Z-matrix of the N, CA and C atoms (Angstrom, degrees):
N
C 1 1.480
C 2 1.476 1 108.36
N 3 1.406 2 117.59 1 -38.53
C 4 1.456 3 119.16 2 -178.99
C 5 1.510 4 107.66 3 -63.38
N 6 1.355 5 117.59 4 -42.07
C 7 1.575 6 117.28 5 -179.67
C 8 1.438 7 106.05 6 -63.42
N 9 1.185 8 120.38 7 -47.24
C 10 1.636 9 116.62 8 -176.41
C 11 1.563 10 105.00 9 -59.45
N 12 1.319 11 122.36 10 -46.66
C 13 1.479 12 119.46 11 -173.07
C 14 1.565 13 109.10 12 -67.55
N 15 1.440 14 119.06 13 -36.90
C 16 1.444 15 117.54 14 171.29
C 17 1.464 16 118.10 15 -53.99
N 18 1.314 17 110.99 16 -56.03
C 19 1.540 18 110.97 17 -176.83
C 20 1.582 19 113.12 18 -71.27
N 21 1.347 20 119.86 19 -33.88
C 22 1.358 21 121.74 20 176.65
C 23 1.678 22 108.80 21 -61.86
N 24 1.204 23 114.03 22 -42.40
C 25 1.486 24 120.45 23 178.51
C 26 1.540 25 112.73 24 -61.07
N 27 1.328 26 111.32 25 -44.20
C 28 1.530 27 119.26 26 175.74
C 29 1.526 28 112.22 27 -58.61
N 30 1.223 29 115.30 28 -54.57
C 31 1.523 30 119.85 29 -177.64
C 32 1.414 31 113.91 30 -66.84
N 33 1.607 32 118.72 31 -38.61
C 34 1.410 33 115.00 32 177.53
C 35 1.518 34 110.92 33 -77.35
N 36 1.284 35 127.05 34 -26.61
C 37 1.451 36 126.81 35 173.06
C 38 1.641 37 104.37 36 -66.09
N 39 1.193 38 122.13 37 -45.97
C 40 1.322 39 127.22 38 -176.19
C 41 1.531 40 111.84 39 -58.35
N 42 1.271 41 114.91 40 -34.01
C 43 1.554 42 121.98 41 -178.18
C 44 1.543 43 104.58 42 -69.45
N 45 1.188 44 123.07 43 -31.80
C 46 1.410 45 124.99 44 178.00
C 47 1.538 46 115.77 45 -72.22
N 48 1.394 47 111.50 46 -39.70
C 49 1.443 48 118.68 47 -175.05
C 50 1.530 49 108.35 48 -73.64
N 51 1.266 50 114.22 49 -45.36
C 52 1.456 51 121.53 50 -174.47
C 53 1.573 52 114.73 51 -119.52
N 54 1.368 53 113.01 52 58.72
C 55 1.497 54 119.55 53 -175.24
C 56 1.479 55 118.19 54 -55.86
N 57 1.363 56 121.26 55 -37.21
C 58 1.457 57 114.67 56 -170.99
C 59 1.647 58 104.36 57 -147.23
N 60 1.392 59 114.06 58 16.73
C 61 1.455 60 117.34 59 -177.86
C 62 1.595 61 107.89 60 -77.43
N 63 1.263 62 116.94 61 152.07
C 64 1.492 63 123.05 62 175.23
C 65 1.558 64 109.74 63 -130.47
N 66 1.240 65 120.15 64 155.53
C 67 1.363 66 120.89 65 175.72
C 68 1.574 67 109.94 66 -140.78
N 69 1.206 68 116.69 67 147.54
C 70 1.513 69 121.84 68 -179.02
C 71 1.451 70 108.06 69 -69.85
N 72 1.364 71 119.41 70 134.18
C 73 1.318 72 125.51 71 179.84
C 74 1.525 73 113.44 72 -83.92
N 75 1.319 74 126.51 73 133.36
C 76 1.339 75 124.96 74 176.60
C 77 1.617 76 113.53 75 -72.96
N 78 1.192 77 118.78 76 175.07
C 79 1.522 78 118.29 77 -170.92
C 80 1.624 79 107.60 78 -124.12
N 81 1.461 80 117.95 79 11.25
C 82 1.295 81 116.60 80 -174.62
C 83 1.458 82 119.76 81 -87.99
N 84 1.256 83 110.65 82 4.01
C 85 1.526 84 119.00 83 173.53
C 86 1.564 85 117.17 84 69.54
N 87 1.383 86 111.42 85 8.30
C 88 1.481 87 117.69 86 -174.21
C 89 1.512 88 113.30 87 -59.27
N 90 1.239 89 113.51 88 -38.10
C 91 1.646 90 119.79 89 175.68
C 92 1.401 91 109.18 90 -60.11
N 93 1.310 92 117.49 91 -52.82
C 94 1.517 93 127.05 92 -169.79
C 95 1.614 94 103.18 93 -66.12
N 96 1.277 95 120.41 94 -36.23
C 97 1.391 96 119.42 95 -179.62
C 98 1.485 97 115.41 96 -69.44
N 99 1.469 98 112.93 97 -39.43
C 100 1.458 99 113.46 98 176.05
C 101 1.567 100 111.37 99 -69.08
N 102 1.308 101 115.62 100 -38.81
C 103 1.492 102 118.47 101 173.28
C 104 1.508 103 114.96 102 -47.64
N 105 1.382 104 109.64 103 -40.50
C 106 1.454 105 116.38 104 -174.04
C 107 1.495 106 110.92 105 -75.75
N 108 1.347 107 115.20 106 -37.43
C 109 1.525 108 119.99 107 173.73
C 110 1.482 109 110.57 108 -65.26
N 111 1.398 110 117.45 109 -42.91
C 112 1.474 111 117.57 110 174.69
C 113 1.529 112 117.77 111 -61.53
N 114 1.233 113 115.07 112 -32.14
C 115 1.472 114 119.32 113 -179.34
C 116 1.565 115 109.63 114 -65.90
N 117 1.361 116 111.91 115 -45.85
C 118 1.551 117 116.60 116 -179.80
C 119 1.413 118 108.97 117 -66.13
N 120 1.391 119 125.18 118 -35.06
C 121 1.426 120 125.53 119 -178.68
C 122 1.518 121 106.78 120 -71.22
N 123 1.233 122 127.58 121 -36.12
C 124 1.479 123 134.10 122 -176.43
C 125 1.481 124 104.74 123 -72.64
N 126 1.380 125 119.07 124 -40.09
C 127 1.487 126 116.94 125 177.53
C 128 1.564 127 112.58 126 -67.87
N 129 1.308 128 114.44 127 -38.95
C 130 1.452 129 120.10 128 174.08
C 131 1.478 130 115.68 129 -62.71
N 132 1.327 131 114.29 130 -33.65
C 133 1.465 132 116.09 131 173.70
C 134 1.427 133 112.91 132 -73.10
N 135 1.390 134 120.06 133 -36.65
C 136 1.401 135 122.80 134 177.16
C 137 1.596 136 112.52 135 -66.13
N 138 1.308 137 117.24 136 -25.35
C 139 1.408 138 119.01 137 -175.57
C 140 1.557 139 110.65 138 -102.98
N 141 1.350 140 111.33 139 3.96
C 142 1.456 141 118.66 140 173.09
C 143 1.525 142 112.56 141 71.01
N 144 1.457 143 114.92 142 21.45
C 145 1.462 144 119.87 143 172.58
C 146 1.518 145 107.75 144 -78.33
N 147 1.281 146 120.85 145 -24.35
C 148 1.484 147 126.08 146 178.72
C 149 1.608 148 108.35 147 -125.00
N 150 1.210 149 113.78 148 154.90
C 151 1.470 150 119.45 149 176.78
C 152 1.544 151 106.92 150 -126.25
N 153 1.277 152 115.62 151 156.77
C 154 1.500 153 123.89 152 -171.55
C 155 1.550 154 112.20 153 -58.85
N 156 1.361 155 113.05 154 -42.22
C 157 1.414 156 118.64 155 -175.05
C 158 1.535 157 115.39 156 -65.91
N 159 1.202 158 113.93 157 -16.08
C 160 1.606 159 120.67 158 -179.12
C 161 1.555 160 110.64 159 -96.50
N 162 1.238 161 114.98 160 -2.61
C 163 1.506 162 116.59 161 176.65
C 164 1.608 163 111.16 162 -85.31
N 165 1.307 164 105.74 163 141.75
C 166 1.530 165 113.64 164 175.05
C 167 1.486 166 111.38 165 -98.15
N 168 1.391 167 114.93 166 167.37
C 169 1.489 168 116.83 167 176.30
C 170 1.534 169 113.74 168 -55.43
N 171 1.269 170 116.02 169 -30.50
C 172 1.507 171 124.89 170 -175.64
C 173 1.649 172 103.02 171 -67.41
N 174 1.345 173 109.25 172 -42.42
C 175 1.536 174 112.57 173 178.88
C 176 1.502 175 112.45 174 -65.24
N 177 1.334 176 114.97 175 -46.54
C 178 1.400 177 120.20 176 175.94
C 179 1.584 178 114.30 177 -57.62
N 180 1.252 179 111.57 178 -35.29
C 181 1.568 180 114.00 179 177.65
C 182 1.579 181 108.78 180 -66.28
N 183 1.381 182 117.08 181 -41.86
C 184 1.488 183 114.47 182 -179.98
C 185 1.565 184 109.81 183 -68.10
N 186 1.338 185 115.02 184 -33.66
C 187 1.389 186 116.54 185 174.61
C 188 1.550 187 112.98 186 -59.71
N 189 1.293 188 114.98 187 -43.79
C 190 1.369 189 120.14 188 -178.32
C 191 1.601 190 113.93 189 -66.63
N 192 1.354 191 112.58 190 -33.87
C 193 1.596 192 122.02 191 170.43
C 194 1.437 193 106.06 192 -57.31
N 195 1.411 194 120.35 193 -55.00
C 196 1.394 195 123.27 194 -178.84
C 197 1.421 196 114.98 195 -57.50
N 198 1.346 197 123.52 196 -42.96
C 199 1.465 198 119.64 197 178.66
C 200 1.489 199 115.39 198 -67.48
N 201 1.371 200 112.90 199 -42.55
C 202 1.471 201 122.45 200 179.63
C 203 1.590 202 106.29 201 -61.38
N 204 1.393 203 120.26 202 -42.83
C 205 1.373 204 123.27 203 -172.62
C 206 1.516 205 108.10 204 -65.01
N 207 1.455 206 116.12 205 -32.90
C 208 1.525 207 121.64 206 173.61
C 209 1.453 208 115.21 207 -62.66
N 210 1.219 209 117.12 208 -21.61
C 211 1.568 210 122.19 209 -177.80
C 212 1.543 211 107.63 210 -96.31
N 213 1.460 212 112.42 211 -54.38
C 214 1.411 213 114.80 212 -167.92
C 215 1.565 214 113.91 213 -84.23
N 216 1.371 215 112.43 214 -10.88
C 217 1.465 216 117.79 215 179.96
C 218 1.610 217 115.62 216 46.43
N 219 1.320 218 117.73 217 -116.32
C 220 1.553 219 119.29 218 -172.85
C 221 1.580 220 107.88 219 -74.71
N 222 1.375 221 118.55 220 -16.60
C 223 1.428 222 118.67 221 177.45
C 224 1.457 223 116.85 222 -93.46
N 225 1.289 224 118.15 223 14.61
C 226 1.429 225 124.80 224 -173.28
C 227 1.573 226 108.84 225 -66.43
N 228 1.381 227 111.06 226 -51.75
C 229 1.468 228 110.10 227 -178.77
C 230 1.523 229 116.38 228 -71.36
N 231 1.290 230 115.19 229 -27.41
C 232 1.403 231 116.80 230 169.29
C 233 1.518 232 118.30 231 -58.19
N 234 1.350 233 112.89 232 -41.52
C 235 1.392 234 121.77 233 179.71
C 236 1.592 235 110.19 234 -70.42
N 237 1.270 236 118.22 235 -34.98
C 238 1.530 237 127.52 236 174.75
C 239 1.587 238 102.24 237 -59.16
N 240 1.329 239 121.14 238 -57.74
C 241 1.373 240 124.24 239 179.84
C 242 1.541 241 112.45 240 -52.22
N 243 1.286 242 117.77 241 -41.82
C 244 1.417 243 121.19 242 -175.74
C 245 1.536 244 110.04 243 -68.20
N 246 1.391 245 115.28 244 -40.26
C 247 1.448 246 118.25 245 174.07
C 248 1.503 247 113.20 246 -63.10
N 249 1.278 248 116.63 247 -34.70
C 250 1.496 249 119.10 248 -174.93
C 251 1.493 250 107.03 249 -69.29
N 252 1.409 251 115.98 250 -46.58
C 253 1.407 252 121.15 251 175.61
C 254 1.476 253 117.56 252 -54.99
N 255 1.264 254 116.50 253 -41.78
C 256 1.443 255 123.19 254 178.45
C 257 1.583 256 117.66 255 -78.84
N 258 1.313 257 110.23 256 -43.23
C 259 1.568 258 119.74 257 -172.58
C 260 1.482 259 114.16 258 -105.45
N 261 1.304 260 119.58 259 -23.17
C 262 1.401 261 120.40 260 -166.15
C 263 1.466 262 114.78 261 94.68
N 264 1.312 263 121.01 262 156.79
C 265 1.413 264 127.93 263 -177.63
C 266 1.472 265 110.97 264 -59.01
N 267 1.290 266 111.69 265 -49.56
C 268 1.555 267 115.89 266 -171.97
C 269 1.523 268 110.35 267 -64.73
N 270 1.238 269 118.45 268 -37.81
C 271 1.509 270 125.38 269 177.97
C 272 1.611 271 109.85 270 -66.02
N 273 1.321 272 108.93 271 -42.03
C 274 1.532 273 111.57 272 -179.04
C 275 1.542 274 105.98 273 -68.57
N 276 1.251 275 122.27 274 -30.72
C 277 1.546 276 121.13 275 174.52
C 278 1.556 277 110.87 276 -64.59
N 279 1.406 278 113.40 277 -40.16
C 280 1.382 279 118.00 278 -173.00
C 281 1.505 280 111.00 279 -71.75
N 282 1.290 281 118.60 280 -29.50
C 283 1.470 282 130.90 281 175.11
C 284 1.545 283 105.68 282 -62.07
N 285 1.370 284 119.02 283 -53.41
C 286 1.423 285 118.60 284 177.04
C 287 1.547 286 116.89 285 -64.42
N 288 1.355 287 111.73 286 -28.01
C 289 1.476 288 111.49 287 -179.04
C 290 1.422 289 105.52 288 -72.56
N 291 1.356 290 122.01 289 -44.65
C 292 1.524 291 121.49 290 -179.13
C 293 1.532 292 111.63 291 -61.94
N 294 1.347 293 118.59 292 -32.58
C 295 1.365 294 121.88 293 177.13
C 296 1.555 295 109.64 294 -69.48
N 297 1.240 296 120.80 295 -42.65
C 298 1.392 297 126.99 296 177.09
C 299 1.544 298 113.48 297 -56.85
N 300 1.397 299 113.08 298 -46.91
C 301 1.391 300 114.60 299 -177.34
C 302 1.559 301 115.61 300 -71.88
N 303 1.384 302 114.25 301 -30.62
C 304 1.467 303 122.83 302 177.41
C 305 1.575 304 107.54 303 -70.51
N 306 1.342 305 116.36 304 -57.15
C 307 1.414 306 118.75 305 -168.04
C 308 1.547 307 112.31 306 -71.60
N 309 1.360 308 117.24 307 -24.20
C 310 1.431 309 123.52 308 175.58
C 311 1.505 310 111.99 309 -71.17
N 312 1.348 311 116.71 310 -22.40
C 313 1.448 312 126.59 311 -171.30
C 314 1.487 313 112.11 312 71.20
N 315 1.340 314 118.08 313 21.59
C 316 1.533 315 120.25 314 171.77
C 317 1.451 316 107.96 315 -78.95
N 318 1.392 317 118.46 316 -47.08
C 319 1.538 318 117.15 317 179.26
C 320 1.561 319 100.36 318 -133.99
N 321 1.385 320 121.88 319 81.48
C 322 1.294 321 126.15 320 -177.45
C 323 1.611 322 116.85 321 -64.67
N 324 1.296 323 115.58 322 -13.15
C 325 1.458 324 122.69 323 178.06
C 326 1.517 325 116.36 324 -102.04
N 327 1.321 326 114.25 325 13.46
C 328 1.367 327 114.76 326 -179.22
C 329 1.576 328 115.04 327 -65.84
N 330 1.263 329 123.69 328 122.72
C 331 1.492 330 124.16 329 -178.38
C 332 1.452 331 107.15 330 -74.95
N 333 1.485 332 106.70 331 162.37
C 334 1.418 333 118.42 332 171.98
C 335 1.540 334 109.05 333 -63.67
N 336 1.403 335 114.51 334 155.92
C 337 1.493 336 111.29 335 179.68
C 338 1.531 337 109.59 336 -66.68
N 339 1.349 338 113.29 337 152.65
C 340 1.534 339 117.28 338 -171.76
C 341 1.518 340 107.11 339 -65.70
N 342 1.355 341 116.90 340 -40.95
C 343 1.486 342 118.49 341 -171.28
C 344 1.562 343 107.48 342 -68.66
N 345 1.322 344 121.01 343 -22.41
C 346 1.455 345 123.40 344 176.15
C 347 1.422 346 110.21 345 -67.79
N 348 1.346 347 116.02 346 -44.50
C 349 1.441 348 120.17 347 176.27
C 350 1.389 349 113.16 348 -67.31
N 351 1.348 350 127.83 349 -31.77
C 352 1.367 351 131.98 350 179.96
C 353 1.523 352 108.31 351 -67.89
N 354 1.356 353 114.98 352 -39.04
C 355 1.496 354 118.28 353 -177.69
C 356 1.421 355 109.20 354 -69.22
N 357 1.369 356 119.50 355 -39.15
C 358 1.513 357 124.17 356 -178.49
C 359 1.473 358 103.37 357 -60.57
N 360 1.405 359 115.29 358 -59.67
C 361 1.463 360 115.13 359 -174.49
C 362 1.459 361 113.40 360 -63.43
N 363 1.410 362 122.83 361 -27.95
C 364 1.399 363 123.30 362 172.68
C 365 1.458 364 115.18 363 -60.04
N 366 1.311 365 115.20 364 -38.87
C 367 1.463 366 122.81 365 -178.73
C 368 1.570 367 111.60 366 -71.94
N 369 1.303 368 114.52 367 -29.87
C 370 1.506 369 118.76 368 177.96
C 371 1.543 370 107.87 369 -76.15
N 372 1.195 371 118.27 370 -27.79
C 373 1.481 372 117.58 371 179.51
C 374 1.496 373 113.38 372 -87.63
N 375 1.344 374 116.79 373 3.49
C 376 1.430 375 125.50 374 175.29
C 377 1.503 376 106.51 375 -74.95
N 378 1.422 377 114.90 376 126.43
C 379 1.514 378 119.80 377 -174.18
C 380 1.475 379 113.46 378 -54.01
N 381 1.392 380 114.79 379 -34.22
C 382 1.485 381 120.48 380 -177.04
C 383 1.606 382 107.83 381 -72.48
N 384 1.341 383 117.90 382 -42.34
C 385 1.349 384 120.87 383 177.47
C 386 1.504 385 112.45 384 -61.78
N 387 1.387 386 113.69 385 -44.08
C 388 1.500 387 114.59 386 -179.24
C 389 1.568 388 112.71 387 -65.85
N 390 1.335 389 113.24 388 -36.44
C 391 1.500 390 113.20 389 179.30
C 392 1.483 391 109.14 390 -67.49
N 393 1.412 392 122.51 391 -38.00
C 394 1.430 393 120.31 392 177.94
C 395 1.548 394 108.19 393 -69.77
N 396 1.186 395 125.97 394 -29.05
C 397 1.469 396 127.11 395 -177.14
C 398 1.533 397 107.64 396 -73.58
N 399 1.339 398 117.69 397 -42.95
C 400 1.501 399 119.77 398 -179.36
C 401 1.511 400 111.73 399 -75.99
N 402 1.321 401 116.59 400 -36.27
C 403 1.477 402 120.72 401 177.51
C 404 1.557 403 112.29 402 -133.31
N 405 1.247 404 118.66 403 87.17
C 406 1.465 405 118.92 404 -174.59
C 407 1.441 406 110.30 405 -63.21
N 408 1.342 407 122.59 406 -14.91
C 409 1.528 408 121.29 407 -175.11
C 410 1.573 409 104.29 408 -92.38
N 411 1.309 410 121.98 409 2.94
C 412 1.422 411 123.95 410 -177.17
C 413 1.447 412 111.52 411 -79.61
N 414 1.355 413 120.01 412 -12.08
C 415 1.412 414 122.55 413 171.53
C 416 1.588 415 114.65 414 -90.22
N 417 1.398 416 114.66 415 3.38
C 418 1.325 417 114.96 416 179.33
C 419 1.372 418 108.06 417 -136.80
N 420 1.331 419 119.50 418 125.99
C 421 1.502 420 124.09 419 -178.83
C 422 1.532 421 108.55 420 -76.66
N 423 1.362 422 112.24 421 94.11
C 424 1.483 423 113.61 422 -169.55
C 425 1.464 424 108.67 423 -69.96
N 426 1.275 425 115.91 424 146.44
C 427 1.453 426 127.50 425 -171.71
C 428 1.497 427 112.31 426 -171.33
N 429 1.236 428 115.06 427 -159.57
C 430 1.416 429 116.86 428 -172.39
C 431 1.648 430 106.01 429 -122.89
N 432 1.355 431 118.12 430 24.11
C 433 1.428 432 117.59 431 -179.35
C 434 1.534 433 103.36 432 -99.45
N 435 1.414 434 114.67 433 153.23
C 436 1.384 435 118.44 434 -178.58
C 437 1.502 436 116.37 435 -57.91
N 438 1.274 437 117.51 436 -30.09
C 439 1.433 438 120.15 437 -176.91
C 440 1.628 439 115.49 438 -70.82
N 441 1.324 440 113.04 439 -37.95
C 442 1.463 441 119.77 440 177.27
C 443 1.430 442 112.87 441 -70.93
N 444 1.317 443 114.07 442 -35.90
C 445 1.494 444 117.55 443 173.88
C 446 1.552 445 112.02 444 -74.38
N 447 1.272 446 119.45 445 -31.73
C 448 1.339 447 114.82 446 172.73
C 449 1.603 448 114.00 447 -66.61
N 450 1.366 449 112.41 448 -34.93
C 451 1.531 450 115.21 449 174.12
C 452 1.387 451 111.32 450 -65.37
N 453 1.393 452 125.15 451 -37.02
C 454 1.326 453 123.53 452 -178.80
C 455 1.563 454 109.76 453 -70.16
N 456 1.300 455 123.92 454 -38.11
C 457 1.460 456 124.61 455 171.73
C 458 1.426 457 114.93 456 -63.40
N 459 1.388 458 119.06 457 -39.96
C 460 1.483 459 124.60 458 174.09
C 461 1.635 460 108.92 459 -56.26
N 462 1.269 461 111.36 460 -49.31
C 463 1.445 462 116.24 461 -177.45
C 464 1.583 463 108.90 462 -59.38
N 465 1.322 464 120.92 463 -43.17
C 466 1.506 465 118.87 464 179.52
C 467 1.566 466 106.10 465 -65.58
N 468 1.327 467 114.99 466 -48.83
C 469 1.457 468 112.81 467 179.81
C 470 1.495 469 119.84 468 -53.09
N 471 1.362 470 110.21 469 -37.79
C 472 1.432 471 120.02 470 179.99
C 473 1.533 472 111.06 471 -61.67
N 474 1.395 473 122.41 472 -48.40
C 475 1.327 474 125.60 473 179.43
C 476 1.504 475 108.41 474 -65.16
N 477 1.306 476 119.15 475 -42.12
C 478 1.536 477 122.74 476 -177.80
C 479 1.563 478 104.99 477 -60.21
N 480 1.286 479 123.63 478 -39.21
C 481 1.383 480 122.92 479 -178.64
C 482 1.466 481 113.92 480 -68.51
N 483 1.290 482 114.84 481 -36.99
C 484 1.565 483 125.45 482 175.54
C 485 1.535 484 108.43 483 -58.58
N 486 1.324 485 112.39 484 -54.17
C 487 1.527 486 119.53 485 -178.97
C 488 1.590 487 109.85 486 -57.90
N 489 1.329 488 112.48 487 -49.58
C 490 1.534 489 120.08 488 -175.97
C 491 1.558 490 104.50 489 -59.30
N 492 1.419 491 116.74 490 -42.29
C 493 1.466 492 118.55 491 -176.08
C 494 1.555 493 108.58 492 -64.54
N 495 1.225 494 118.89 493 -41.99
C 496 1.566 495 121.22 494 177.22
C 497 1.376 496 111.83 495 -57.75
N 498 1.414 497 116.72 496 -49.47
C 499 1.493 498 123.67 497 179.00
C 500 1.472 499 113.52 498 -60.08
N 501 1.284 500 115.52 499 -43.91
C 502 1.535 501 121.22 500 175.03
C 503 1.509 502 111.74 501 -62.30
N 504 1.351 503 116.37 502 -38.87
C 505 1.451 504 117.04 503 178.99
C 506 1.496 505 113.52 504 -67.43
N 507 1.242 506 119.72 505 -43.64
C 508 1.490 507 127.65 506 178.24
C 509 1.473 508 107.37 507 -61.85
N 510 1.343 509 121.60 508 -47.19
C 511 1.471 510 126.84 509 174.04
C 512 1.604 511 109.77 510 -51.57
N 513 1.324 512 117.14 511 -50.33
C 514 1.419 513 124.12 512 -175.53
C 515 1.543 514 106.75 513 -60.15
N 516 1.407 515 116.85 514 -48.80
C 517 1.484 516 122.60 515 -170.88
C 518 1.572 517 102.25 516 -59.20
N 519 1.445 518 118.37 517 -47.08
C 520 1.336 519 123.60 518 -171.18
C 521 1.526 520 110.92 519 -62.78
N 522 1.364 521 115.86 520 -43.53
C 523 1.308 522 120.48 521 -178.57
C 524 1.517 523 118.31 522 -77.41
N 525 1.279 524 117.72 523 -6.51
C 526 1.480 525 122.66 524 176.93
C 527 1.538 526 110.10 525 -54.19
N 528 1.211 527 118.84 526 -45.55
C 529 1.487 528 123.74 527 -171.91
C 530 1.548 529 109.62 528 -69.75
N 531 1.300 530 117.02 529 -13.25
C 532 1.458 531 123.09 530 -175.64
C 533 1.608 532 109.54 531 -101.06
N 534 1.322 533 118.37 532 -7.64
C 535 1.487 534 117.04 533 -172.52
C 536 1.621 535 109.64 534 -67.20
N 537 1.162 536 116.36 535 142.84
C 538 1.467 537 123.31 536 179.50
C 539 1.391 538 110.59 537 -74.41
N 540 1.346 539 119.06 538 141.86
C 541 1.598 540 122.39 539 178.20
C 542 1.476 541 109.60 540 -60.73
N 543 1.354 542 119.48 541 -27.70
C 544 1.482 543 118.58 542 -170.85
C 545 1.441 544 107.96 543 -102.58
N 546 1.255 545 118.25 544 31.20
C 547 1.586 546 126.06 545 174.80
C 548 1.548 547 107.76 546 -45.69
N 549 1.257 548 117.97 547 141.75
C 550 1.451 549 127.81 548 174.27
C 551 1.375 550 106.72 549 -71.18
N 552 1.440 551 112.15 550 127.39
C 553 1.487 552 117.56 551 177.79
C 554 1.494 553 110.03 552 -98.01
N 555 1.223 554 118.74 553 141.60
C 556 1.451 555 126.19 554 168.83
C 557 1.543 556 114.18 555 -75.48
N 558 1.374 557 113.49 556 163.24
C 559 1.481 558 114.18 557 -176.04
C 560 1.564 559 110.80 558 -64.48
N 561 1.406 560 116.37 559 -28.89
C 562 1.447 561 114.92 560 175.48
C 563 1.471 562 114.61 561 -72.16
N 564 1.337 563 113.84 562 -39.59
C 565 1.531 564 117.43 563 174.39
C 566 1.471 565 111.98 564 -55.66
N 567 1.330 566 114.57 565 -49.10
C 568 1.496 567 118.53 566 -172.70
C 569 1.612 568 107.24 567 -67.50
N 570 1.328 569 117.18 568 -35.27
C 571 1.509 570 120.52 569 177.99
C 572 1.546 571 107.54 570 -67.60
N 573 1.316 572 127.35 571 -38.62
C 574 1.320 573 130.82 572 177.91
C 575 1.531 574 115.07 573 -61.13
N 576 1.380 575 113.84 574 -39.20
C 577 1.360 576 126.00 575 179.78
C 578 1.529 577 110.27 576 -66.46
N 579 1.397 578 110.70 577 -48.90
C 580 1.415 579 120.81 578 -179.78
C 581 1.596 580 110.43 579 -55.96
N 582 1.314 581 112.43 580 -44.93
C 583 1.518 582 114.74 581 -179.73
C 584 1.438 583 115.04 582 -68.28
N 585 1.402 584 116.03 583 -34.60
C 586 1.445 585 120.19 584 -175.75
C 587 1.479 586 107.83 585 -70.56
N 588 1.345 587 118.65 586 -33.63
C 589 1.469 588 125.72 587 177.48
C 590 1.506 589 117.65 588 -77.22
N 591 1.413 590 109.14 589 -7.39
C 592 1.500 591 112.19 590 -178.32
C 593 1.453 592 120.17 591 86.84
N 594 1.317 593 115.19 592 4.02
C 595 1.547 594 121.94 593 -177.29
C 596 1.556 595 110.98 594 -68.47
N 597 1.447 596 115.92 595 -30.55
C 598 1.465 597 122.51 596 176.94
C 599 1.473 598 106.95 597 -131.66
N 600 1.345 599 113.23 598 152.30
C 601 1.516 600 114.94 599 -178.52
C 602 1.558 601 108.39 600 -95.72
N 603 1.404 602 116.08 601 175.63
C 604 1.461 603 123.31 602 -167.55
C 605 1.570 604 112.07 603 -58.95
N 606 1.328 605 113.92 604 -36.75
C 607 1.557 606 124.29 605 176.88
C 608 1.415 607 109.75 606 -58.64
N 609 1.315 608 118.95 607 -47.75
C 610 1.454 609 128.52 608 -167.86
C 611 1.530 610 104.76 609 -74.92
N 612 1.359 611 116.17 610 -38.15
C 613 1.456 612 125.01 611 -176.91
C 614 1.600 613 107.05 612 -65.91
N 615 1.230 614 119.36 613 -40.42
C 616 1.462 615 127.50 614 179.27
C 617 1.447 616 111.89 615 -67.35
N 618 1.391 617 115.23 616 -40.90
C 619 1.419 618 117.93 617 -175.69
C 620 1.626 619 110.59 618 -77.63
N 621 1.242 620 114.38 619 -34.70
C 622 1.479 621 119.35 620 176.36
C 623 1.476 622 111.96 621 -69.51
N 624 1.351 623 120.48 622 -42.06
C 625 1.322 624 128.49 623 174.25
C 626 1.550 625 115.00 624 -50.81
N 627 1.415 626 107.97 625 -51.18
C 628 1.518 627 112.35 626 171.94
C 629 1.413 628 116.80 627 -61.12
N 630 1.396 629 116.86 628 -39.83
C 631 1.434 630 115.64 629 173.52
C 632 1.537 631 119.31 630 -58.69
N 633 1.194 632 110.52 631 -34.90
C 634 1.540 633 118.21 632 177.90
C 635 1.565 634 110.47 633 -62.26
N 636 1.429 635 110.64 634 -45.34
C 637 1.435 636 118.68 635 -174.30
C 638 1.526 637 108.08 636 -69.79
N 639 1.279 638 117.08 637 -31.06
C 640 1.497 639 118.88 638 175.36
C 641 1.572 640 118.73 639 -77.40
N 642 1.279 641 111.89 640 -4.93
C 643 1.528 642 116.46 641 179.73
C 644 1.487 643 110.48 642 -69.25
């Protein structure tokens, strides 16, 4: 339950800080590579090939990338870029480390990085954010024109999507313990595992990833 609360709080808070921002995604496959490495580490933890005390912060960061990737899917890299823009690269790494420690059950009581909480509270103290929270309609000049009604509908849909996303996230975390060991792997998952195990090099990983995207 603590793990569910941690990730749900993180995603929910992030939705307030970055409600409609978007960032260009890079094409270096760095996030996909870390997800693949994290997946292998988690499988080794599950099979007892690795134990928590032997993991480094770098290992936990990869685990955090893996867990976040399972939730964010295609938007994972975009969310990483948003965190870097707001918090800095070092803080983004600390967030993934904390997530890796919690979600792997190695250190389930690991708190969110302090600067992340400061950023969240700082945004809530922003006059514009407070105004929006107290009166959501203050950002829309309500009237009877098609544009303002479109904005009103868009706002409702936006919050519905946020709530639905949190519900889906909690459901995924709850179902994780029930996933079968022989779960069918997608082409991308298999490719990530092959790279993490050293069966293919970085260049071949990038080429094959691009081929899969173009299918």
